[in-house]
C-alpha positions as CSV (number, residue, x, y, z in Angstrom):
1,M,0.0,0.0,0.0
2,R,1.2,3.5,-0.9
3,P,2.0,6.1,1.8
4,P,-0.6,8.9,2.2
5,T,-0.5,11.8,-0.2
6,P,0.5,15.3,1.0
7,L,-3.2,16.3,0.8
8,V,-4.1,13.5,3.3
9,H,-1.4,14.8,5.6
10,Y,-2.7,18.4,5.3
11,G,-6.3,17.2,6.0
12,R,-5.2,15.2,9.1
13,Y,-3.2,18.0,10.7
14,G,-5.7,20.7,9.7
15,A,-8.4,18.7,11.5
16,L,-6.1,18.2,14.5
17,A,-5.5,22.0,14.7
18,F,-9.2,22.7,14.8
19,E,-9.8,19.9,17.4
20,F,-7.0,21.3,19.7
21,S,-8.1,24.9,19.5
22,G,-11.8,23.9,19.8
23,T,-11.1,22.0,23.0
24,I,-9.5,25.0,24.5
25,A,-12.3,27.3,23.4
26,A,-14.9,25.0,24.8
27,G,-13.1,24.8,28.1
28,A,-13.0,28.6,28.3
29,A,-16.7,28.8,27.4
30,V,-17.7,26.2,30.0
31,G,-15.6,28.1,32.6
32,Y,-17.2,31.4,31.7
33,L,-20.7,29.9,32.1
34,L,-19.8,28.3,35.4
35,D,-18.4,31.7,36.7
36,R,-21.6,33.5,35.7
37,W,-23.7,30.8,37.4
38,L,-21.7,30.4,40.6
39,H,-20.4,34.0,40.8
40,T,-16.7,32.9,41.1
41,E,-15.4,35.3,38.4
42,P,-11.8,34.4,37.5
43,Y,-11.6,30.9,38.9
44,G,-13.9,28.9,36.8
45,V,-12.7,30.1,33.5
46,T,-9.1,29.8,34.6
47,L,-9.5,26.2,35.9
48,C,-11.6,25.0,33.0
49,T,-9.2,26.5,30.4
50,L,-6.2,24.9,32.1
51,L,-7.9,21.6,32.2
52,A,-8.9,22.0,28.5
53,V,-5.3,22.7,27.6
54,A,-4.1,19.6,29.4
55,G,-6.8,17.5,27.8
56,G,-6.0,19.0,24.4
57,F,-2.3,18.2,24.7
58,A,-3.1,14.6,25.8
59,R,-5.4,14.2,22.8
60,L,-2.9,15.8,20.5
61,I,-0.2,13.3,21.5
62,Q,-2.6,10.4,21.2
63,V,-3.6,11.3,17.7
64,L,-0.1,12.1,16.5
65,R,1.0,8.7,17.7
66,R,-1.9,7.1,15.8
67,F,-0.9,9.1,12.6
68,D,2.7,8.0,12.9
69,R,1.6,4.4,13.3
70,L,-0.7,4.6,10.3
71,D,2.1,6.2,8.2
72,R,4.6,3.5,9.2
73,D,2.3,0.4,9.0
74,P,-0.5,1.1,6.5
75,E,-3.3,-1.4,6.7
76,P,-3.7,-3.8,3.8
């Protein structure tokens, strides 16, 4: 089986960029809503954003390892 084309690589990494930034944006939005609901102004958004960054990096590493595995050993 042939290795993926550059277009496939661009699509993979482009989707990964949107997933990573979307995770952080969603964490910030949830934190903002929690702050408004619980009246804990800077703490909810800060905590949720930091948790989202950590989760985003964990997912980023997981997906990059999967892409590497797919590129090295393509399925028949």
